[in-house]
N, C-alpha and C positions, 0 to 999 in steps of 0.2 A: 596829301602832302602839299603843302604850301608852295606859291608861286617863285619865292625866293630861292630852290633849290634847285631850279631847271629853268632854262629858256623857254617860254611859252608864247603862243600867240594870243592875242587879245581876247580871242573867244576862249581858248583854254583858260587864261587867267579870270574869266568872268566864271567859268564853270567852276574853277578852284574854290574862288570866293563863296559861290552859292554852296558847293559840298562844305566849306568849314562853317557857313552859316547853319545849314542843316544839321551838321553833326553837333554843333554847339545847341540846336532848340532839342534833339535828341538828348543831350547831356543832361538839360535841364528839367527832363521828363522822367529821368531813370527812376524806376520803382525803388524805393528804399528795400524792400525786403530783397530785390536783386542785388543791391550794395552788401547789405548784410549777409547774403549767400557767399559773396566773394571772400568775406571774412572768415565764415564756415571752411571754406576750401582750403583757405591759407592755411589754418590752425591743422587740418588733415596733413597738408605738404609739411608742416613743421614737425609732426609726429615722425611721417615717414623720413624725414633727414636724422631725427635722433636714432630710428632703428638702424638706418646704414650707419650712422656715426658707431654704434655698439658692435655691429658685426665688422667694422673695418677695423675697430681697436682690437679685437680677438684676432683677425688675421695678422695685424702687425706684432701682437704677443707671440704668435706662431713664428715669425720670422726671426723675433728676438731668441726664441728658444733653441731654433734650427741652428742661428748663427753662433749660439754659444756653445753648442755641440760640434760644429764643424764650419769655423768661419770661414775657411779656404772655399770650401764649395758653395756655402749660402750667400758669401760677402757681395759677390756682383748683383744678384737679385735683391737683396737686402737694400743696397744702395739706391737701385731703381725704385724699390717700394717707398723708401724714404723720400725719395725726390718727388713721387707721386703726392706722398700728404702734404708735403711743404707748399706744393704748386696749387693742390686743391685748396688747402685750408687759407692760401693768400687770395684766391680767387672767390672763393665763398666770403671771406671778411670783406673784400673789394664790393660785393655785391651788396652786402648787408650795409655797409657804409653809404652808398648810393641809396638805399632804400629808407636808411635814418635821414639822410641829408634832403632828400625829396619831401618827405612828411613833415620835418622841421619847418622846411621853407613854406609848406603849403599851410600849415596849422599856426606858423610864425610863433613859435615854442623854441626853447635852447635844447629840448630832449623828445625825441618821437615816443609817442604813445601808442603803440601798434593796435593795443585792444580797444583804444576810444580815438580813431582817427576822424577829426572833425570834418574835414575837407573831403571826405570819401568820393564826392561826385566831383571834384575839381579835374578838368580836361586839359589844363593849360601848362600847369607847374611841370609836370613829367616831362613833356616835350620841350619845353624851354631849357630845363636842366641836360636833357639827353640827347635833343638835335641842337638847340641854337647853342650851347655852351659845349656841344661836341662830346660829351662824357659816353655818349652812346657808341660813337666809333671807336673810342679808346677801348670800352667794354667789349666790344665786337673782336677787335685785334687782340685782346688779351685770351677771349675765349678760341679764337682761331690758333692761336701759337699753343695755348693748351691741348687742344686736339691733336694737331700735328704732333706734339711731344708723346702723347699717350699713343697715337697710332704708331709713331716708329718704334715703341716698346712691345707692340703685339702684332705687327705686321705679318707674322707667320699665320695668325688666326684671321683668315679672311671674314668670318661670319661677326667676330668681334670689332673688327676694323668697319664692317658695313655698320654695326649698330653704334658705335661712337660717332661716325660720320653722321648720321642721321639725329642721335639724341642732342648733338652738340654742334649742330648745322649752323652757319654763319650766312648761309646763301641767302640773297633777296629774293623774295616771293614772287611765283610766276605771275608775270602781269595779265589780270582779267580785262577782257575786251569790254571798252567803255569806261575804264576807271584809269586813273592817273599812274604810273608806275612808282613802286615804292623800294626804299632801300631796305635792309635789315632792320636799320634803327626805327625808321618810321613805321614798320609794320608792327613793332612791338610798344612804342611808346607816344605815337601821334594821336590825340584824340579821344583815349581811351579814359575812363575815370579813374582816378587815383587808386582807390583800393585794387582796381583791376590790373594796374600797373604792377603794384606791391606783390600781388598774389603771382603774377608773370616771374616776377623777378626770384620768389621764393619758389616756384617750379624749377629756374635755372640751377639754384643752388641744390634743389632735390637731384636733379639730372647731373649734376657735378659728383656729388656724392654717390650716386648709383654709378657712373662711370669709373670712379676711385675703386669701388669695390669689385667690378669686373676685372680692371687692370691689375689690382694686387693679387687677387684669386689667381689669374692666369700667370702673373710671375711665381707665385708659391708653387704653382704645379710644375714649373720649368726647373726648379732644383733638380728634380731625378728625372726631368723628360730625356734627358740624353746619356742617362747615366745606369748603371745597375742598381737595382733595388738593396743594395748591400753597400756598406761604406768601406770594404777591402775586399779584393779578391785574392784568396790564398791556394796554392796547390796542396793537395792532401794526397799523403800516402797512408793507408791504414793497412798493416799487415795482419795476417791473420795470427801470427804468432813473431814475435822477436827471437824466440828461442826455438830451433828446431834439432830433434833428435837425428842421430847419424843414420842414414839411409832413409830419412824422410825428405820432403820438399817444403822450399821456403815459398810462399806466396804473399804477395800484398795487393791491395786494391788502390789504383791511382786515378784521381780524379781532381777535377776543379770544381770548389764548392760552388753551389748557387748555377748550376750547368743550366743552359739554355736548352730545351728538348729539340728547338729547331736549328741548332746550330753546334754541332759537335766539336769538341776539340781534337787535333793532332797531338799524338802522346808518343813519344821515343824514350828510351831506356839505353844506355851505353852506345847510342848510335842507332840504335834497331828500332823500328816503328812497330807500335802494339795494335791490336786490333781493338777497337771501341766498342763497346755494346751499348745497347737502346737506352741505357741510364748515363751514358757520357763516362762510363768506367774502362780501364783497360785491367786485365790481370796480367801481372808480372812475375814469371813463374821459371825458377832455376833449381835444378837438383842440388841437394845439400849431402854432399858424399863426404865431407870431412869436417870434424869440427874445427871451430876456429872463428875469428870476426870477419865479416864481409861488408863491403860498401857498394853502392851503384848511384849514378846520377842519370838526370835526363832533363827533358822541356817539355811543357804543354803549350802548344801553338793555338790561339784562340783568335777568332774573329770579334772585335771591341764594336760596340755601339755604332760609332762613327765610320764603320767600315774598314779600318785599319787593322792589323794584326799585331799581337802582342805575345812575347814568348814568357811563360811562367818557369823558372828553374826550378828543379827539385834534386833533393839527395835523399837517400835511405840507407840505412845499416841494419845488419842482423847479426845473431850470432848463433852458430850451430853448437848446442851444449847440450846438458843435460835437461830433464824435463822441468818446465816453470809454468807458470799460470799465464792465461790470456782471457782476457774479459772484452769482448768487440760488442758495442752497442749495434743494435739490429738497425735502427733508424737515424739515431742521432748522436751526437758526443754529450748531450744534455738529458736530464730527466724533467718531465714537465707534471706538475701538481694537478690531479683529477682525472688522469689517464692512464691506463696500464701501459710501461714502457717495458718494451721486449728487450732481453739482453740475451747471450748465448755465453755460456760459461764452460769451458772445458780445460783441462790439465793434461798435456800428453803423457802416456803412460798410466795414466789413472782413470777407472771405470767412473762414468757420470753417477753411477749409485752410490759411490764413494764420498761423494763432494757433498759439502753442507755449506751453501752459501748463506751469509747473514749481511743486512743492511741496516745502517743508521738512518735516523731521520726517515723511517717508512717501513714497509712491508716488502716481502719477497714471496712469490708463489710459483711453484713449479707448472709448467705448461706441456704440451706434448712437444713443442719445438724448441723448449728451452725454458727462461723464465720471465716472468714479469715482476716489475718493481713500482711499487706505488707509494711515492714520495708523502710526506707528511706537511712539511713546511716550505715554501718558495721563498728563497732568498739563503738558505741554509742548505750547506752541503750534503750529500749523501755518500756515505764510504761502503763499498761492496767489498765483504771480505770473504774469501773461500778458503774454507778447511777439508782436508782431505783425511778421512778415516782411514789410517793405514795400521798394519799390523804392529807397528810399533807405539801406536797411540794417535791421536788428533793432532793434526799438523797444520799449520797456518801456511798456504802456499803462496799467498799475495794479497794483495788490497788495490782498489782503485778509488779514485774519488770523482765525483760527478756532481756538476751544478745543477740546481733544481730550479726551475722557472716557472711562472706562473703561465697558462695558456694564453697566447697573445690576443688582443681585442679583434674579433672579426670586423668587416667592412661593411657598411651598408649601401645596398644597391637595389635600384629598380630599372626595369628592363637592362639589367647588366651595367648600369652606370650609375657613377656616384655623383657625377657631376657632367654639365654639357647641356645640349638642345635636344629636344624631343618633339615629336609630333605630339598635337594634342588628341589626334584620332586613336593614340596608343591607350589614352586612359578609359579603361572600360571596366564593366564588373568582374570581380575576381582577380584583378592586378594586385600583385604582393609586393611588400617590401621584404626584401631577403637580408640575412646577416652570414656574408661569406668569410670563410677563414682562407686566406690567400697563401698558398705554398705552404700549407702545415699538412704533414704526412700521417698524423693520427686521426683515427675515425671518430670526431668529436662535433657535434652538430651545435649551432646557435639556431634559435627562432625568435624572431621580432613578436613582442607580446603588446608592444604600444608606440604610437607615435603620433605626431602633430603635424596637419600640413597647414602652411599659411603663405598668404600672396596680400599684396597691397591692392585695395580695391577703393575708388574715388578719395584717395589720399588717406586711407585708413589700413590697418594691418587686421585681416581677418584670419582667423585660425579655426580649424575643424580637428578633433581627435577622434582616433581609433583606438580600440583596445586588443586588437588583434594583429596578425601581420597583414591584412587586406585593407584595402581603401575603402571606405565607407560610401555610401550613396551621397551624403552630404559633402564628402571630401572631393568626389568626382564631379558634382554639381560646381561646386568652388573651381575647380581646374578648369572645366569647360567654360567658364566665365571669364578666363584669362584671356586678354588679346595676344596676337601674334607679337612676341618681342618682349612679353611681359617674364615676370620672374616668378616660380614656384619653389618653396622651401618645404623639406620634409626634415623635423626637427626633433629633439626630445626622444630620440629613438633608443629604446629600451629592448634588448634582446635577453633570453634565457639559454644558458648553456647545459649541457649533459653534464658538466662537470658541477653543477648546483650553483653557479655564480650568474648575477644579474650583471649586464655591461651597458653603460650609455655610450652610444655609438655617436661619430661624428655626422653632421648634417650633411643633406643631399641638395645640391642648389642646381635647378634644372630652368634652361630659356625655354619657351615655348615657341614654336616654329607651327 
């Protein structure tokens, strides 16, 4: 750094002048191949920026889709994500404007031609613009403000905060013994060939897009971080039958949908606390001694994710009357295409052998414990109708509508993770990418049959493909070459299910520790 930036003794001034002369002499002898190598690196960084842009655009689209479905829940996170996008775009464009200004000034042309920079070896223009004109200091303050804004958004994630502080650091470099102290600006723009400065500024743009990707992915995960994985909690009352014969017993199952097995609710009916079983359900049972209409009410008290308690009131009604039909789903109140859906069908006062169930949009088969329904078309309802063969002839006892859904997509995981940080040492022969169906009661399996592992290496995206669920030796070698803090993506994941369908699963993003 020159003498004009700090007070120096005459001897120090002389050393500084000699250092500048020496640097200039080196610059005059920079090999053209070295300068051309910087151009190659700059092109690689530009490709990396394009890749980050493409991934970020997908994430912003996911924000838009989520906000359209639930604007109240997603709104504040989408606002923050939009702020990150605007801040990043402005800062990336500011750096691009600086690059063009410096190259135009060096080549004395009205428009910058980055493919054919004439003064690649110029070591003065960048320092003149960024140091003497103070544009480097302005850039440093902009980077500092950008970094602080991002850190404030993700301060709960200490690992991400550390990564942002490192990749977007504006600290002055540590002083090396025997050399003059440097500022952040001088360490990046003073005495370097023009093409090296341009490449360094392109790397700054790449770091900004990388930071943008990390932060918006973090914000998207926070949408459900402190909430249940459903959009609404409902108290459920499922009676064995809403009609009870005189002399029989009325029973109903009372539970909270999507119960957390680590935190059971407290259930009371008509002021009396009920015993809750291992499935989070309570059985309400009263004798039905007289025909008529009856009602009851109660509440389910449940501990919320934030530690507070909330009451979910419910009420139920039943009628003690003559025999009628009851159809109770064994697992859910919907049918899924591609799997057997167990149902129990009974009519009080009628023998099971006398019943003849039928179903639209599917088939129904008798099993040892009841019936299995096999729907044909998802999105179209199935109607279960039950007939009884009575002495007077066949009689319709009742019917019930069921929604038919497609089996949900599984989630891709490796080491039990779909994203986050992982130790490089975990990657060894035999490691598998798995397709996991979360909170799905039916016995249906998916197996990954192909995927791609990708990472950025020397400014270029490198991809390796596997045609099974296991990482290949080439993929393992690629991952082991990633430095600490680098990113590995598992993408284009295809899984095949027992239902005969192939599903394309969301990508896995990992940070290597």
